[in-house]
ChimeraX commands (.cxc) that place a marker at each C-alpha (Angstrom):
marker #1 position 4.56,-52.12,4.27 radius 0.5
marker #1 position 2.86,-49.40,1.91 radius 0.5
marker #1 position 5.09,-47.13,3.95 radius 0.5
marker #1 position 8.05,-49.16,3.50 radius 0.5
marker #1 position 7.23,-49.33,-0.45 radius 0.5
marker #1 position 6.66,-45.26,-0.70 radius 0.5
marker #1 position 9.78,-44.65,1.16 radius 0.5
marker #1 position 12.09,-46.88,-0.89 radius 0.5
marker #1 position 10.59,-45.64,-3.98 radius 0.5
marker #1 position 11.14,-41.93,-3.08 radius 0.5
marker #1 position 14.81,-42.81,-1.88 radius 0.5
marker #1 position 15.43,-44.18,-5.44 radius 0.5
marker #1 position 13.57,-42.03,-7.31 radius 0.5
marker #1 position 15.38,-39.50,-9.77 radius 0.5
marker #1 position 15.57,-36.19,-9.07 radius 0.5
marker #1 position 13.33,-35.21,-11.86 radius 0.5
marker #1 position 10.67,-37.35,-10.81 radius 0.5
marker #1 position 10.91,-36.03,-7.48 radius 0.5
marker #1 position 10.11,-32.72,-8.81 radius 0.5
marker #1 position 7.56,-33.45,-11.12 radius 0.5
marker #1 position 5.91,-34.97,-8.15 radius 0.5
marker #1 position 6.10,-31.70,-5.76 radius 0.5
marker #1 position 5.24,-29.40,-8.54 radius 0.5
marker #1 position 1.71,-28.28,-9.70 radius 0.5
marker #1 position 1.21,-28.72,-13.53 radius 0.5
marker #1 position 1.81,-25.48,-15.57 radius 0.5
marker #1 position -1.71,-25.42,-16.78 radius 0.5
marker #1 position -2.96,-24.89,-12.77 radius 0.5
marker #1 position -0.17,-22.60,-12.07 radius 0.5
marker #1 position -1.07,-20.26,-15.14 radius 0.5
marker #1 position -5.14,-20.68,-14.52 radius 0.5
marker #1 position -4.70,-19.73,-10.61 radius 0.5
marker #1 position -2.32,-16.72,-11.45 radius 0.5
marker #1 position -5.14,-15.66,-14.18 radius 0.5
marker #1 position -8.00,-15.63,-11.43 radius 0.5
marker #1 position -6.17,-13.92,-9.19 radius 0.5
marker #1 position -5.15,-11.27,-11.55 radius 0.5
marker #1 position -8.33,-10.81,-12.82 radius 0.5
marker #1 position -10.21,-10.57,-9.40 radius 0.5
marker #1 position -7.63,-7.93,-8.25 radius 0.5
marker #1 position -8.10,-5.88,-11.82 radius 0.5
marker #1 position -11.76,-5.90,-11.39 radius 0.5
marker #1 position -12.17,-5.35,-7.94 radius 0.5
marker #1 position -9.17,-3.35,-6.69 radius 0.5
marker #1 position -7.22,-1.65,-9.75 radius 0.5
marker #1 position -10.38,-0.57,-11.76 radius 0.5
marker #1 position -12.08,1.13,-9.00 radius 0.5
marker #1 position -8.70,2.96,-8.37 radius 0.5
marker #1 position -8.31,3.88,-11.88 radius 0.5
marker #1 position -11.96,5.29,-11.82 radius 0.5
marker #1 position -11.49,7.36,-8.81 radius 0.5
marker #1 position -8.45,9.12,-10.20 radius 0.5
marker #1 position -10.05,9.28,-13.55 radius 0.5
marker #1 position -13.31,11.00,-11.87 radius 0.5
marker #1 position -10.87,13.14,-9.46 radius 0.5
marker #1 position -9.00,14.61,-12.98 radius 0.5
marker #1 position -12.14,14.81,-15.22 radius 0.5
marker #1 position -11.96,18.80,-15.08 radius 0.5
marker #1 position -8.52,18.95,-15.38 radius 0.5
marker #1 position -5.56,20.14,-12.58 radius 0.5
marker #1 position -7.58,23.05,-12.20 radius 0.5
marker #1 position -10.37,21.31,-10.95 radius 0.5
marker #1 position -8.58,18.97,-8.88 radius 0.5
marker #1 position -6.80,21.46,-6.78 radius 0.5
marker #1 position -10.01,23.72,-6.32 radius 0.5
marker #1 position -11.53,20.77,-4.12 radius 0.5
marker #1 position -8.70,21.71,-1.56 radius 0.5
marker #1 position -8.79,25.11,-1.72 radius 0.5
marker #1 position -12.41,24.74,-0.10 radius 0.5
marker #1 position -12.40,25.64,3.43 radius 0.5
marker #1 position -14.65,22.83,4.49 radius 0.5
marker #1 position -12.13,20.42,2.73 radius 0.5
marker #1 position -9.33,21.92,4.85 radius 0.5
marker #1 position -11.19,21.81,7.88 radius 0.5
marker #1 position -12.36,18.01,7.24 radius 0.5
marker #1 position -8.30,17.61,6.49 radius 0.5
marker #1 position -7.23,19.23,9.94 radius 0.5
marker #1 position -9.92,17.23,11.78 radius 0.5
marker #1 position -8.74,14.02,10.41 radius 0.5
marker #1 position -5.17,14.28,10.79 radius 0.5
marker #1 position -6.08,15.55,14.81 radius 0.5
marker #1 position -8.21,12.61,15.30 radius 0.5
marker #1 position -5.56,10.22,13.82 radius 0.5
marker #1 position -2.80,12.17,15.81 radius 0.5
marker #1 position -4.79,11.47,19.32 radius 0.5
marker #1 position -6.05,8.20,18.78 radius 0.5
marker #1 position -3.27,6.48,17.17 radius 0.5
marker #1 position -0.90,7.40,20.30 radius 0.5
marker #1 position -3.41,6.40,22.79 radius 0.5
marker #1 position -3.69,3.00,21.39 radius 0.5
marker #1 position -0.22,2.58,21.00 radius 0.5
marker #1 position 0.01,2.83,24.93 radius 0.5
marker #1 position -3.12,1.06,25.54 radius 0.5
marker #1 position -1.91,-1.77,23.09 radius 0.5
marker #1 position 1.57,-2.07,24.51 radius 0.5
marker #1 position -0.12,-2.15,27.97 radius 0.5
marker #1 position -2.49,-4.82,27.13 radius 0.5
marker #1 position -0.10,-6.99,25.02 radius 0.5
marker #1 position 2.45,-6.59,27.87 radius 0.5
marker #1 position -0.17,-8.02,30.31 radius 0.5
marker #1 position -1.41,-10.57,28.51 radius 0.5
marker #1 position 1.86,-12.02,27.19 radius 0.5
marker #1 position 3.84,-11.79,30.20 radius 0.5
marker #1 position 1.67,-12.26,33.10 radius 0.5
marker #1 position -0.90,-15.10,34.00 radius 0.5
marker #1 position -3.95,-13.50,35.74 radius 0.5
marker #1 position -7.58,-14.24,36.54 radius 0.5
marker #1 position -9.58,-12.78,33.50 radius 0.5
marker #1 position -6.82,-12.82,31.06 radius 0.5
marker #1 position -9.19,-14.32,28.74 radius 0.5
marker #1 position -11.90,-11.90,29.28 radius 0.5
marker #1 position -9.42,-9.44,28.65 radius 0.5
marker #1 position -8.32,-10.76,25.47 radius 0.5
marker #1 position -11.72,-10.92,24.46 radius 0.5
marker #1 position -12.70,-7.22,25.06 radius 0.5
marker #1 position -9.75,-6.53,22.97 radius 0.5
marker #1 position -11.14,-8.30,19.71 radius 0.5
marker #1 position -14.61,-6.69,20.74 radius 0.5
marker #1 position -14.23,-3.70,18.20 radius 0.5
marker #1 position -13.79,-6.30,15.12 radius 0.5
marker #1 position -17.00,-7.94,16.24 radius 0.5
marker #1 position -19.35,-5.10,16.79 radius 0.5
marker #1 position -20.01,-2.62,13.66 radius 0.5
marker #1 position -18.77,0.81,13.73 radius 0.5
marker #1 position -22.52,2.15,13.45 radius 0.5
marker #1 position -23.10,0.25,16.75 radius 0.5
marker #1 position -19.94,1.58,18.20 radius 0.5
marker #1 position -21.18,5.00,17.78 radius 0.5
marker #1 position -24.68,4.60,19.08 radius 0.5
marker #1 position -23.22,3.33,22.21 radius 0.5
marker #1 position -21.35,6.64,22.83 radius 0.5
marker #1 position -24.43,8.27,21.79 radius 0.5
marker #1 position -26.43,6.23,24.57 radius 0.5
marker #1 position -23.77,7.22,27.09 radius 0.5
marker #1 position -22.73,10.97,26.30 radius 0.5
marker #1 position -25.89,12.21,24.42 radius 0.5
marker #1 position -28.31,14.70,25.40 radius 0.5
marker #1 position -30.46,11.98,26.61 radius 0.5
marker #1 position -27.69,9.56,27.51 radius 0.5
marker #1 position -26.62,8.57,30.83 radius 0.5
marker #1 position -24.00,11.40,31.32 radius 0.5
marker #1 position -25.90,13.51,29.02 radius 0.5
marker #1 position -27.50,16.21,31.71 radius 0.5
marker #1 position -24.47,16.11,33.73 radius 0.5
marker #1 position -22.59,16.97,30.62 radius 0.5
marker #1 position -25.19,20.13,29.51 radius 0.5
marker #1 position -24.91,21.83,33.10 radius 0.5
marker #1 position -21.39,21.65,33.00 radius 0.5
marker #1 position -20.96,22.85,29.23 radius 0.5
marker #1 position -18.83,19.85,27.93 radius 0.5
marker #1 position -19.74,18.61,24.72 radius 0.5
marker #1 position -18.74,15.30,23.42 radius 0.5
marker #1 position -21.16,14.09,21.02 radius 0.5
marker #1 position -21.63,16.23,17.69 radius 0.5
marker #1 position -18.10,17.67,18.75 radius 0.5
marker #1 position -14.36,16.34,18.27 radius 0.5
marker #1 position -14.24,14.61,21.71 radius 0.5
marker #1 position -17.18,12.18,20.66 radius 0.5
marker #1 position -14.95,11.74,17.12 radius 0.5
marker #1 position -11.92,10.82,18.61 radius 0.5
marker #1 position -13.29,8.57,21.17 radius 0.5
marker #1 position -15.36,6.66,18.61 radius 0.5
marker #1 position -12.02,6.60,16.47 radius 0.5
marker #1 position -10.08,5.19,19.21 radius 0.5
marker #1 position -12.48,2.47,20.18 radius 0.5
marker #1 position -12.62,1.30,16.57 radius 0.5
marker #1 position -9.00,1.20,15.93 radius 0.5
marker #1 position -7.95,-0.43,19.57 radius 0.5
marker #1 position -7.32,-3.91,18.20 radius 0.5
marker #1 position -4.65,-3.11,15.45 radius 0.5
marker #1 position -1.66,-2.60,17.75 radius 0.5
marker #1 position -2.62,-4.85,20.63 radius 0.5
marker #1 position -3.35,-7.69,18.05 radius 0.5
marker #1 position 0.16,-7.27,16.29 radius 0.5
marker #1 position 2.21,-7.32,19.73 radius 0.5
marker #1 position 0.50,-10.04,21.61 radius 0.5
marker #1 position 1.48,-13.20,19.39 radius 0.5
marker #1 position 4.74,-11.48,19.24 radius 0.5
marker #1 position 5.41,-11.06,22.63 radius 0.5
marker #1 position 4.33,-14.70,23.54 radius 0.5
marker #1 position 6.54,-16.27,20.91 radius 0.5
marker #1 position 9.56,-14.29,22.28 radius 0.5
marker #1 position 8.58,-15.22,25.89 radius 0.5
marker #1 position 10.27,-13.40,28.99 radius 0.5
marker #1 position 13.72,-14.93,29.35 radius 0.5
marker #1 position 15.25,-11.96,28.25 radius 0.5
marker #1 position 13.53,-9.56,30.41 radius 0.5
marker #1 position 14.09,-11.90,33.42 radius 0.5
marker #1 position 17.82,-11.97,32.83 radius 0.5
marker #1 position 17.78,-8.35,32.49 radius 0.5
marker #1 position 16.14,-8.09,35.82 radius 0.5
marker #1 position 18.76,-10.69,37.23 radius 0.5
marker #1 position 21.47,-8.16,35.82 radius 0.5
marker #1 position 20.23,-5.39,38.02 radius 0.5
marker #1 position 18.10,-3.68,35.46 radius 0.5
marker #1 position 14.88,-1.82,36.67 radius 0.5
marker #1 position 11.74,-2.70,35.19 radius 0.5
marker #1 position 11.71,0.77,32.97 radius 0.5
marker #1 position 15.25,-0.32,31.60 radius 0.5
marker #1 position 14.29,-3.57,31.02 radius 0.5
marker #1 position 11.38,-2.45,28.88 radius 0.5
marker #1 position 12.73,0.12,26.96 radius 0.5
marker #1 position 16.28,-1.77,26.29 radius 0.5
marker #1 position 15.05,-5.25,25.92 radius 0.5
marker #1 position 11.50,-5.28,25.28 radius 0.5
marker #1 position 11.04,-2.40,22.75 radius 0.5
marker #1 position 13.93,-3.14,20.62 radius 0.5
marker #1 position 12.34,-6.77,20.11 radius 0.5
marker #1 position 9.01,-5.62,19.23 radius 0.5
marker #1 position 9.72,-2.53,17.28 radius 0.5
marker #1 position 8.72,-4.24,13.67 radius 0.5
marker #1 position 5.71,-5.42,15.11 radius 0.5
marker #1 position 4.63,-2.03,16.74 radius 0.5
marker #1 position 5.47,0.03,13.49 radius 0.5
marker #1 position 3.35,-2.47,11.47 radius 0.5
marker #1 position 0.39,-2.10,14.35 radius 0.5
marker #1 position 0.95,1.85,14.41 radius 0.5
marker #1 position 0.51,2.05,10.54 radius 0.5
marker #1 position -2.26,-0.19,10.16 radius 0.5
marker #1 position -3.93,1.84,13.19 radius 0.5
marker #1 position -3.22,5.15,11.53 radius 0.5
marker #1 position -4.84,4.06,8.12 radius 0.5
marker #1 position -8.02,2.89,9.70 radius 0.5
marker #1 position -8.39,6.01,11.76 radius 0.5
marker #1 position -7.99,8.19,8.89 radius 0.5
marker #1 position -10.67,6.12,6.88 radius 0.5
marker #1 position -13.24,5.50,9.68 radius 0.5
marker #1 position -16.61,6.41,8.44 radius 0.5
marker #1 position -19.54,4.51,10.14 radius 0.5
marker #1 position -18.66,5.10,13.96 radius 0.5
marker #1 position -17.89,8.85,13.28 radius 0.5
marker #1 position -20.90,9.46,11.03 radius 0.5
marker #1 position -23.15,8.49,13.98 radius 0.5
marker #1 position -21.44,10.68,16.54 radius 0.5
marker #1 position -20.41,13.69,14.41 radius 0.5
marker #1 position -23.27,15.27,13.50 radius 0.5
marker #1 position -22.05,15.97,9.83 radius 0.5
marker #1 position -21.52,19.57,10.75 radius 0.5
marker #1 position -19.69,21.28,7.59 radius 0.5
marker #1 position -16.13,22.82,8.41 radius 0.5
marker #1 position -16.35,21.39,12.06 radius 0.5
marker #1 position -17.35,17.86,12.70 radius 0.5
marker #1 position -16.66,16.30,9.07 radius 0.5
marker #1 position -13.60,14.33,8.41 radius 0.5
marker #1 position -12.29,13.40,4.95 radius 0.5
marker #1 position -14.77,10.21,4.61 radius 0.5
marker #1 position -17.67,12.10,5.79 radius 0.5
marker #1 position -16.70,15.27,3.33 radius 0.5
marker #1 position -16.44,12.85,0.46 radius 0.5
marker #1 position -20.23,11.77,1.32 radius 0.5
marker #1 position -21.37,15.13,1.52 radius 0.5
marker #1 position -19.89,16.34,-2.07 radius 0.5
marker #1 position -20.94,13.10,-3.56 radius 0.5
marker #1 position -24.64,13.68,-2.18 radius 0.5
marker #1 position -24.34,17.20,-3.45 radius 0.5
marker #1 position -23.61,16.18,-7.11 radius 0.5
marker #1 position -20.35,17.42,-7.04 radius 0.5
marker #1 position -18.46,14.42,-8.17 radius 0.5
marker #1 position -15.21,16.09,-8.94 radius 0.5
marker #1 position -14.73,17.22,-5.66 radius 0.5
marker #1 position -15.79,14.33,-3.78 radius 0.5
marker #1 position -13.71,12.21,-6.35 radius 0.5
marker #1 position -10.48,14.40,-5.61 radius 0.5
marker #1 position -10.87,14.34,-2.06 radius 0.5
marker #1 position -11.33,10.16,-2.47 radius 0.5
marker #1 position -8.26,10.32,-4.39 radius 0.5
marker #1 position -6.29,12.10,-1.53 radius 0.5
marker #1 position -7.45,9.34,0.83 radius 0.5
marker #1 position -6.56,6.96,-1.53 radius 0.5
marker #1 position -2.92,8.10,-1.90 radius 0.5
marker #1 position -2.90,8.18,1.91 radius 0.5
marker #1 position -3.93,4.37,1.81 radius 0.5
marker #1 position -1.28,3.54,-0.83 radius 0.5
marker #1 position 1.12,5.48,0.92 radius 0.5
marker #1 position 0.51,3.32,4.22 radius 0.5
marker #1 position 0.79,0.03,2.06 radius 0.5
marker #1 position 3.91,1.29,0.64 radius 0.5
marker #1 position 5.30,1.59,4.27 radius 0.5
marker #1 position 3.98,-1.70,5.45 radius 0.5
marker #1 position 5.85,-3.52,2.53 radius 0.5
marker #1 position 8.93,-1.64,3.45 radius 0.5
marker #1 position 8.98,-2.64,7.18 radius 0.5
marker #1 position 8.09,-6.07,6.26 radius 0.5
marker #1 position 10.73,-6.32,3.91 radius 0.5
marker #1 position 13.26,-4.70,6.51 radius 0.5
marker #1 position 12.27,-6.81,9.09 radius 0.5
marker #1 position 12.58,-9.97,7.06 radius 0.5
marker #1 position 15.99,-8.80,5.75 radius 0.5
marker #1 position 16.90,-8.26,9.70 radius 0.5
marker #1 position 15.81,-11.61,10.50 radius 0.5
marker #1 position 17.50,-13.13,7.23 radius 0.5
marker #1 position 20.87,-11.25,8.76 radius 0.5
marker #1 position 20.28,-12.74,12.02 radius 0.5
marker link #1:1,2 radius 0.2
marker link #1:2,3 radius 0.2
marker link #1:3,4 radius 0.2
marker link #1:4,5 radius 0.2
marker link #1:5,6 radius 0.2
marker link #1:6,7 radius 0.2
marker link #1:7,8 radius 0.2
marker link #1:8,9 radius 0.2
marker link #1:9,10 radius 0.2
marker link #1:10,11 radius 0.2
marker link #1:11,12 radius 0.2
marker link #1:12,13 radius 0.2
marker link #1:13,14 radius 0.2
marker link #1:14,15 radius 0.2
marker link #1:15,16 radius 0.2
marker link #1:16,17 radius 0.2
marker link #1:17,18 radius 0.2
marker link #1:18,19 radius 0.2
marker link #1:19,20 radius 0.2
marker link #1:20,21 radius 0.2
marker link #1:21,22 radius 0.2
marker link #1:22,23 radius 0.2
marker link #1:23,24 radius 0.2
marker link #1:24,25 radius 0.2
marker link #1:25,26 radius 0.2
marker link #1:26,27 radius 0.2
marker link #1:27,28 radius 0.2
marker link #1:28,29 radius 0.2
marker link #1:29,30 radius 0.2
marker link #1:30,31 radius 0.2
marker link #1:31,32 radius 0.2
marker link #1:32,33 radius 0.2
marker link #1:33,34 radius 0.2
marker link #1:34,35 radius 0.2
marker link #1:35,36 radius 0.2
marker link #1:36,37 radius 0.2
marker link #1:37,38 radius 0.2
marker link #1:38,39 radius 0.2
marker link #1:39,40 radius 0.2
marker link #1:40,41 radius 0.2
marker link #1:41,42 radius 0.2
marker link #1:42,43 radius 0.2
marker link #1:43,44 radius 0.2
marker link #1:44,45 radius 0.2
marker link #1:45,46 radius 0.2
marker link #1:46,47 radius 0.2
marker link #1:47,48 radius 0.2
marker link #1:48,49 radius 0.2
marker link #1:49,50 radius 0.2
marker link #1:50,51 radius 0.2
marker link #1:51,52 radius 0.2
marker link #1:52,53 radius 0.2
marker link #1:53,54 radius 0.2
marker link #1:54,55 radius 0.2
marker link #1:55,56 radius 0.2
marker link #1:56,57 radius 0.2
marker link #1:57,58 radius 0.2
marker link #1:58,59 radius 0.2
marker link #1:59,60 radius 0.2
marker link #1:60,61 radius 0.2
marker link #1:61,62 radius 0.2
marker link #1:62,63 radius 0.2
marker link #1:63,64 radius 0.2
marker link #1:64,65 radius 0.2
marker link #1:65,66 radius 0.2
marker link #1:66,67 radius 0.2
marker link #1:67,68 radius 0.2
marker link #1:68,69 radius 0.2
marker link #1:69,70 radius 0.2
marker link #1:70,71 radius 0.2
marker link #1:71,72 radius 0.2
marker link #1:72,73 radius 0.2
marker link #1:73,74 radius 0.2
marker link #1:74,75 radius 0.2
marker link #1:75,76 radius 0.2
marker link #1:76,77 radius 0.2
marker link #1:77,78 radius 0.2
marker link #1:78,79 radius 0.2
marker link #1:79,80 radius 0.2
marker link #1:80,81 radius 0.2
marker link #1:81,82 radius 0.2
marker link #1:82,83 radius 0.2
marker link #1:83,84 radius 0.2
marker link #1:84,85 radius 0.2
marker link #1:85,86 radius 0.2
marker link #1:86,87 radius 0.2
marker link #1:87,88 radius 0.2
marker link #1:88,89 radius 0.2
marker link #1:89,90 radius 0.2
marker link #1:90,91 radius 0.2
marker link #1:91,92 radius 0.2
marker link #1:92,93 radius 0.2
marker link #1:93,94 radius 0.2
marker link #1:94,95 radius 0.2
marker link #1:95,96 radius 0.2
marker link #1:96,97 radius 0.2
marker link #1:97,98 radius 0.2
marker link #1:98,99 radius 0.2
marker link #1:99,100 radius 0.2
marker link #1:100,101 radius 0.2
marker link #1:101,102 radius 0.2
marker link #1:102,103 radius 0.2
marker link #1:103,104 radius 0.2
marker link #1:104,105 radius 0.2
marker link #1:105,106 radius 0.2
marker link #1:106,107 radius 0.2
marker link #1:107,108 radius 0.2
marker link #1:108,109 radius 0.2
marker link #1:109,110 radius 0.2
marker link #1:110,111 radius 0.2
marker link #1:111,112 radius 0.2
marker link #1:112,113 radius 0.2
marker link #1:113,114 radius 0.2
marker link #1:114,115 radius 0.2
marker link #1:115,116 radius 0.2
marker link #1:116,117 radius 0.2
marker link #1:117,118 radius 0.2
marker link #1:118,119 radius 0.2
marker link #1:119,120 radius 0.2
marker link #1:120,121 radius 0.2
marker link #1:121,122 radius 0.2
marker link #1:122,123 radius 0.2
marker link #1:123,124 radius 0.2
marker link #1:124,125 radius 0.2
marker link #1:125,126 radius 0.2
marker link #1:126,127 radius 0.2
marker link #1:127,128 radius 0.2
marker link #1:128,129 radius 0.2
marker link #1:129,130 radius 0.2
marker link #1:130,131 radius 0.2
marker link #1:131,132 radius 0.2
marker link #1:132,133 radius 0.2
marker link #1:133,134 radius 0.2
marker link #1:134,135 radius 0.2
marker link #1:135,136 radius 0.2
marker link #1:136,137 radius 0.2
marker link #1:137,138 radius 0.2
marker link #1:138,139 radius 0.2
marker link #1:139,140 radius 0.2
marker link #1:140,141 radius 0.2
marker link #1:141,142 radius 0.2
marker link #1:142,143 radius 0.2
marker link #1:143,144 radius 0.2
marker link #1:144,145 radius 0.2
marker link #1:145,146 radius 0.2
marker link #1:146,147 radius 0.2
marker link #1:147,148 radius 0.2
marker link #1:148,149 radius 0.2
marker link #1:149,150 radius 0.2
marker link #1:150,151 radius 0.2
marker link #1:151,152 radius 0.2
marker link #1:152,153 radius 0.2
marker link #1:153,154 radius 0.2
marker link #1:154,155 radius 0.2
marker link #1:155,156 radius 0.2
marker link #1:156,157 radius 0.2
marker link #1:157,158 radius 0.2
marker link #1:158,159 radius 0.2
marker link #1:159,160 radius 0.2
marker link #1:160,161 radius 0.2
marker link #1:161,162 radius 0.2
marker link #1:162,163 radius 0.2
marker link #1:163,164 radius 0.2
marker link #1:164,165 radius 0.2
marker link #1:165,166 radius 0.2
marker link #1:166,167 radius 0.2
marker link #1:167,168 radius 0.2
marker link #1:168,169 radius 0.2
marker link #1:169,170 radius 0.2
marker link #1:170,171 radius 0.2
marker link #1:171,172 radius 0.2
marker link #1:172,173 radius 0.2
marker link #1:173,174 radius 0.2
marker link #1:174,175 radius 0.2
marker link #1:175,176 radius 0.2
marker link #1:176,177 radius 0.2
marker link #1:177,178 radius 0.2
marker link #1:178,179 radius 0.2
marker link #1:179,180 radius 0.2
marker link #1:180,181 radius 0.2
marker link #1:181,182 radius 0.2
marker link #1:182,183 radius 0.2
marker link #1:183,184 radius 0.2
marker link #1:184,185 radius 0.2
marker link #1:185,186 radius 0.2
marker link #1:186,187 radius 0.2
marker link #1:187,188 radius 0.2
marker link #1:188,189 radius 0.2
marker link #1:189,190 radius 0.2
marker link #1:190,191 radius 0.2
marker link #1:191,192 radius 0.2
marker link #1:192,193 radius 0.2
marker link #1:193,194 radius 0.2
marker link #1:194,195 radius 0.2
marker link #1:195,196 radius 0.2
marker link #1:196,197 radius 0.2
marker link #1:197,198 radius 0.2
marker link #1:198,199 radius 0.2
marker link #1:199,200 radius 0.2
marker link #1:200,201 radius 0.2
marker link #1:201,202 radius 0.2
marker link #1:202,203 radius 0.2
marker link #1:203,204 radius 0.2
marker link #1:204,205 radius 0.2
marker link #1:205,206 radius 0.2
marker link #1:206,207 radius 0.2
marker link #1:207,208 radius 0.2
marker link #1:208,209 radius 0.2
marker link #1:209,210 radius 0.2
marker link #1:210,211 radius 0.2
marker link #1:211,212 radius 0.2
marker link #1:212,213 radius 0.2
marker link #1:213,214 radius 0.2
marker link #1:214,215 radius 0.2
marker link #1:215,216 radius 0.2
marker link #1:216,217 radius 0.2
marker link #1:217,218 radius 0.2
marker link #1:218,219 radius 0.2
marker link #1:219,220 radius 0.2
marker link #1:220,221 radius 0.2
marker link #1:221,222 radius 0.2
marker link #1:222,223 radius 0.2
marker link #1:223,224 radius 0.2
marker link #1:224,225 radius 0.2
marker link #1:225,226 radius 0.2
marker link #1:226,227 radius 0.2
marker link #1:227,228 radius 0.2
marker link #1:228,229 radius 0.2
marker link #1:229,230 radius 0.2
marker link #1:230,231 radius 0.2
marker link #1:231,232 radius 0.2
marker link #1:232,233 radius 0.2
marker link #1:233,234 radius 0.2
marker link #1:234,235 radius 0.2
marker link #1:235,236 radius 0.2
marker link #1:236,237 radius 0.2
marker link #1:237,238 radius 0.2
marker link #1:238,239 radius 0.2
marker link #1:239,240 radius 0.2
marker link #1:240,241 radius 0.2
marker link #1:241,242 radius 0.2
marker link #1:242,243 radius 0.2
marker link #1:243,244 radius 0.2
marker link #1:244,245 radius 0.2
marker link #1:245,246 radius 0.2
marker link #1:246,247 radius 0.2
marker link #1:247,248 radius 0.2
marker link #1:248,249 radius 0.2
marker link #1:249,250 radius 0.2
marker link #1:250,251 radius 0.2
marker link #1:251,252 radius 0.2
marker link #1:252,253 radius 0.2
marker link #1:253,254 radius 0.2
marker link #1:254,255 radius 0.2
marker link #1:255,256 radius 0.2
marker link #1:256,257 radius 0.2
marker link #1:257,258 radius 0.2
marker link #1:258,259 radius 0.2
marker link #1:259,260 radius 0.2
marker link #1:260,261 radius 0.2
marker link #1:261,262 radius 0.2
marker link #1:262,263 radius 0.2
marker link #1:263,264 radius 0.2
marker link #1:264,265 radius 0.2
marker link #1:265,266 radius 0.2
marker link #1:266,267 radius 0.2
marker link #1:267,268 radius 0.2
marker link #1:268,269 radius 0.2
marker link #1:269,270 radius 0.2
marker link #1:270,271 radius 0.2
marker link #1:271,272 radius 0.2
marker link #1:272,273 radius 0.2
marker link #1:273,274 radius 0.2
marker link #1:274,275 radius 0.2
marker link #1:275,276 radius 0.2
marker link #1:276,277 radius 0.2
marker link #1:277,278 radius 0.2
marker link #1:278,279 radius 0.2
marker link #1:279,280 radius 0.2
marker link #1:280,281 radius 0.2
marker link #1:281,282 radius 0.2
marker link #1:282,283 radius 0.2
marker link #1:283,284 radius 0.2
marker link #1:284,285 radius 0.2
marker link #1:285,286 radius 0.2
marker link #1:286,287 radius 0.2
marker link #1:287,288 radius 0.2
marker link #1:288,289 radius 0.2
marker link #1:289,290 radius 0.2
marker link #1:290,291 radius 0.2
marker link #1:291,292 radius 0.2
marker link #1:292,293 radius 0.2
view
């Protein structure tokens, strides 16, 4: 009876009353907006302003001098090299893992999904220690690597391995729900019409996942360039050799070179902001394409 009365009242209620019933009070909206703006301003905008203010505290000449330092340039090159290796590797692994999980049923599927999420649960420092225990001088393969003059820990390969491990889930986790939602009907139709496996992948699957793939690549690249914990353990902090940009910021700060540290930190901030802008552009483009479709 209560349901019938409620439905009757909502059916005969004026539009103004229905709008008031489904709209929050003005004071509640403004209170929530104010709290959100204060939180963002204090914890996000203010730190960014301080970073750039400290970076330019000695003027433009002091800012640019930080990037003329050979150690800073070496850190920039190493950071870009690490991202250039780790991101494509994660794209290949992520697409393959998402394809297997979303398109096929097999024994151990839940275990594979759990392993993909492992870097989210494990501290990056522990990740670095794992590689030290495996490839370090006293590790499982350490003596063999020393005998063959192969350096992984305290060298570029260790940095790439640690970064790849930490950033592995980003591409896969973007593609798995997308592929599961799309199903496999289009792939089956393409195979029925005579397309090969590679033709189906490049002409059917890739166009359907391109926006999710680009989104995952952007997030993966941002994390790869900003990773600190795992890289700090396996790098050895060798200036000009194994220091990435986050590690170089720490060294400059510990040496009381605040202007140089904040200058390099501002460069990382600019890269992060550029990543967010690209992410927003891709989301807007994807939403526009879906609306048009």
